[in-house]
N, C-alpha and C positions, 0 to 999 in steps of 0.2 A: 568260350568264344572270346577272342581278344577284341579290344576296342577297334583296332584297325579293320578286322574282318567284319565286325558289325557295321562299320561305316561303308565297306565295299559292297555288301549285299544290297542295301537300299539304293546305293548309287547305281548299281547295275540294273535293278528293277526300274528305277526312274528313267534310265535311258531306253529300256525296252518298252515301257508303257507310254509311248509318245505318238503324236499324230503321224510323224514321219515313218515310224515302224508299222503303223496301221496301213499306210499307203503301200509299204513294201509287201504286206500280206496280199493286197489286191493285185499288185503287179505280178507277184509270183503265181498266184492262182490263175490269173488270166493267161500267163505264158505257158503254164504246165498243162492246162486242160486240152488244148488242141493236139499237143505232142502225144500225150497218153491216149487220146482218142485214136490216133493213127497206130500206136503201138499195141493197144489192148482191144479196143472195141471193134475197130474195122476188121482185123483178122478173125475175130470170133464171129462177126456178122457174115463175112465171106464164107467161112467154113460151114456155118449153119445153113447157108443157102446153097451148098453143094459145089462151091468153087474148089478146083484142084489145089493141092498143097503147093505144087510148083508155081502156080499163078499167084497164090498168096505170098510165097517167098519173094516173088518179083516185086511185090508192092513195097518191100523195104527200100527200093531205090527211090521212092518218092520223097525220101528224107533229104535229098541232095540240097534243097534250099538252105537247110540249117548249116551246111558246110560252106556254101558259096555266097552267103548273104552279104559278105563284105563287098561284093561287086556292085551292089546297088545301094549300099549304105550311104555313099556320098550324096545321093539324091535327098535323103532325109535330113542330112546336115545342111544342105543348100536351100531347099525349098520348104515353105510352110503352106499348108492348106488354110483356107479362110477361117477366121474367128478365134480358133483355139490356140494358136501358136504352133511352133514346129513339132514339139514332142506330143502334145495332147491331140492335135489334129490327126496326125498319122496314126496314133494309137487308136483313136475312136473309129476312124475309117476302117482299119484292119479288123477291129472287133465287130463292127457291123457286118463286114464281109464274111467273117468267120461264122457268126451266128446264122447267117443265111445259108452259107455253103454246108455247114454241119446239118442244119435242118433239112435241106433239100436232098442231102446224100441218102437219107433213109427212104425217099420216095422212089429211088431207082431199084431195079431188080438185078443183082449181081449175076444171076444165072443167064440172063439174056442181054444185059446192058453193061458188060464188064468194062468196055472202053470209056463210056461216060463216067462210070464209077472211078476209073483210074484218073481221068482228067480232073474230076471234082476233088478227089483226094489230093492230087498234086497241087491244086489251087489252095486247099486248106493248109498244106505244108508251106507254100509260098507266102500266104497271108500271115501264118503263124510266125515264120521266120522274120518277116518284116515288122510285125508287132513287137517281136523281141528286140529288134534294133531300136525302135522308138522307146520302149519301156526301159531298156538298159540305159539308154542315154538320159532319160528322165531321172532314173534313180541315181545315176552318177552325179547329176547336177543338183539333185535334191539334198543328198547327204553330205555332211561335212566330213573332212578327212578322218576324224575320230569316230565317226558313225559308220564308216564303210564296212567294217568287220561285222558288226551286229546287224546292220541293215541288209546286207547281202545274205547273211545267215537266215534271217527271217524270210527273205525272198525265196531262198532255196527250199526252206521248209514248206512254205505255202505251195511251191511248185510241185513238191512230192505229194503233198496231201491232195492236190487237185487230181492226181491220178486215181484216187478212190472213186471219183464220179464215173468216168468211162470204164475203169477197171473193176468196179464192184457194183455200184448202184445201178448203172445202166444195164449190166449183164443180168442183175436180178430182175429188173423191170422187163427185160426181153422175154422172160418166161411168162409174163403176165399180160404184156401189151404188144401190139404190132410194132415192127421195127421202125416204121415211119414216125410213130409217136415217141418211141425211145430216143430217136435222134433229135427231135425237136425239144424234148425235155432236157437232153444233154446240152443242146445249143443254148438253152435258156440260162445255163450257168455262166455264160459270157456276160450276162446283164450286170452283175455286181461290179465288174471291172469297168463297164461303160458308165455306170452311175458315178463311180469314183473319179473317172476322167472328167466328167462334167462338173463335179463339186470342187476339185482342186484347181490350183492355178499353176502357170508355168513357173519353174524354179527361179527365184530371184537372182541366183548366181549364174544363170544361163548367159553364155556369150553370144554375141551377134553372129548371124549366119555368114558363111564365106561369101565373098562378093560375086564369085562366078562358080559354075560347076567345075571348071578346071581347078580352081583353087580348092574346092571341096574334095577333089580327088588327090591333089598333090600335097597340099599343106599339111594334112595329118601325118603323112609319111615323113615329110621334111622336119616337122616339129619333133616327131619321135626320134629320128636319127640325130637331130641337133641336140636334143636333151640327153640322150643316152650315149651318143657316139656309135660308130658302126659296130665295134666289138661288143659294147654294152647292149645294143639293140639285138644283135644276134644271140647274145646270152639270154636275154629275156625271152625271145621267141623260142629258143631251144628249151628253156625251162618250161614254158607253157605247153610245149609239145610233150615233154618227157615226164612231168611231175605225176600225172595220173596214168601213164602208159601201162605200167605193170598191173595196177589194180583193175584198169579197164579190160585188159586182155584176160586177166584171171577169171573174170565173171562173164566172159563172152558166151560161154556154153555152160553156164551154171546148172540149168535145169537138166540137160543131158547127163552132166556129171552126177547129180544127185540120184538120177534113175540108174545110172551105171553102178553106183555104190549099193544098189539094192532097195532104195527107198521107193515107196509107192507114190503114185500121183497124188493121193490124198495127203500123204506125209509132206510132199513138196508144197501142195497148195496151202495147207494149214500152217506148217512151220515156217516156210520161206516167206510167206506174205507178212506174218506178224513179227517174226524174229528179224526180218529184213527192214520193214518200214519204220517201226517205232524207234529202234536204236539209231537209225539214220536221222530221224527227225530230232530226237533228243540230242544226238551228237552235234548236229548243226546248230541247234539253239545254245547248247552249252559252249560250243566253239565260239559263237558270236559273243556271248557274255564274257568268256575268258579273254577274247581279243581286246575287249575294252581295257583290260588291265595289262595283258601281255604285249599288245601291239601285233601287227600283222606279221612282221619278220619272225619273231620268236614262235608265234603260232604255227607258221609254216614248218619250222624245224620240229616242234613237238608233235603236232598233229600228223605231219608226214611220217614220223617214226612209227606212230600207231597204225597208220594206213599201210605202211610197208610190212610191218610185223604181222598184220592180220592176214596177209596172203599165205603165210606159213601155216595158218590154221587149215586151209584147204589141202596143203601138202600132207599135213598130219591126218586129215580125214581120208585122203586117198590111200595113205600108208596103212590105215586100219582096215580098209575095205578091199574089195566089195564084200557085203554081208549076205549070207544065205538066209539068215533069220534076223529080222529087225525087232529089237525090243526097246525098252525104255531108255537104256544106256545109250544106244545108237541114236535115238531121236534127240536126247539131250545133247549129245555131241554135235549133231547137225545144227540144233538151235544155237548152241554156243558159238560155233564157227560162223554161222550166218550173222548172228547178232554182233559178234566182235568185228567182222568185216564191215557190216553196215555202220557201226559206230565209227570205225576208222574212216569210212567214206564220208559220213556226216561231218566229222571234224575236218578232214582234209579238204573237202569241197568248200566248207565255210571259209577257210583261210585262202584257198585258191581263187575263189570268185572275188574275194576282197582284194587280193593281190592284182588281179586283172583290172578291177575297177580303179585301183590306185595308179596303175601303170598308164591309164588314159589321161589325156589332157582335157580339162573341162571345155575347151573351145572346140574339140573334135571328138566328142564322146561317141557319137553314133558310128563313125567310120572306124575309129581305133578299137572300140569295144567289140564291134562286129568282126574285125580282123582277128583279134585275140581269141574270141570265143569260137570262131570258125576253125582256127588252128587247133584249139583244144579238142574240137570234135573229130579231128582227122583220125586219131587212133580208134575211136569208137566206130567210125564209119568205114574205114578201109583196112587198118591193120588187124582188127578183130576178125576179119574175114579169113585170116590165115590160121585161126585157132584150131579148127578141125584137122587141118593137115599136120600141124605141130603135135597135136595129141596123138594122132595115128602113128607118128614116127617116134615120139618121145615117151609116150605113156603119161598117165595123169600126174604121178608124183614129180617126174622130171619137168613136166610142163609147168607146174606151179612153182617149182624151184627156179625155173627160167624166168617166170613172171616176177619173182622176188628180185632176181638180179637186174631185170629191166627197170625196176623201181629205184635202183641205186643212183644212176646218173642224174636224175632230177634232183635227188637229195644233195648230191655233190655240188650242183650248180647253185645251191642256196648261199654258199659262201660268197658268190659273185653277185647274185641278184637281190638277195635279202639277208645280208649278214646279221648275225645275232646281235651285235652292237654296231648299228649303222653310224658312220662318221660323215657328217656334212649333210647339208640339205639336198644336194644333188642326188646322192645315193638314196636318200629316203624317197625322193620323188620317182626315181626310175625303178627302184626295187619294189 
């Protein structure tokens, strides 16, 4: 090991083991828990209580606040609740609301009270999206420019790990305890984030709130257009929309694909969960550490290439199958494809979220961050709905090849929004 490499490793670990990174762990966990509750625990609860699959499918529409949160984000930039400041006060209020709503959800009976269940789940999505606005803004104001890559990677990792509570622990408890107790236990996992909010202070670098609500709505857009220019702003927005489009569409119907290839539900449950989660966590953490040395621009190029090439693994798996007999070789191939794709997602997401954070101005973090993350969620929320129709008309192999092609435009835009060798401060700020 060279002297230079020996110096780099301790430096990277020193950056990782800091108070700011610990705060990012708590922001990620608090943000991830409510979303994964809606994605994993609520559908399982509804199904076990005899709710029809068509009704359960309708519940996916309650995720709309995550796509439209930029509409009320100016309120969080303009107004502060008493005592704790703009970011911490809104975060704590939403966390208290989430704890109560999650706990109360289990007291309802889906078989006879489906409408109240729907409204309470919608409130959870609304409060969760609003909490994301406040915590994203807090994190952007907390981290220095050089810390954005690693800090957002830590946040994303904690976000994913939070899914183990409603997606694993709570389901195990549901076999042992009544649902009412399961939901209150799940809700209690909001408490660590609340304690964190009470112990930390508002970021020292936070800018003053806009003078009026109109200014809170208009100034973030004027600042972004003035900093990037119209063509530059459109390029950034197009990149945010396109960078993860191919990968997101590729995995929209991943579970039906695995089953269509002949794998059993047990294969999918065991292999997909472990081969998918941990490579993504490791990839995001490694991506954050590498970004300390590489910089966000070069990380977007390198990690994006891994993300794009991982889609071809699904095309290869589709070309091999479907299998009439599943053996060790087929299961290893499935684990390799899922693991490589998860690693690509972890790396790509770490760089992508850091890019979004850097593209915001510290004076308008809530509104700009909410706008960018809402735009990034559009493919997952709307375009992925076309996956079934595309597969029926193209077949699995051609579908995955099309997803690979769809990942290319986002990579091509990198030369405009995040050049490998950025020239000038303006380019660095916008990119």
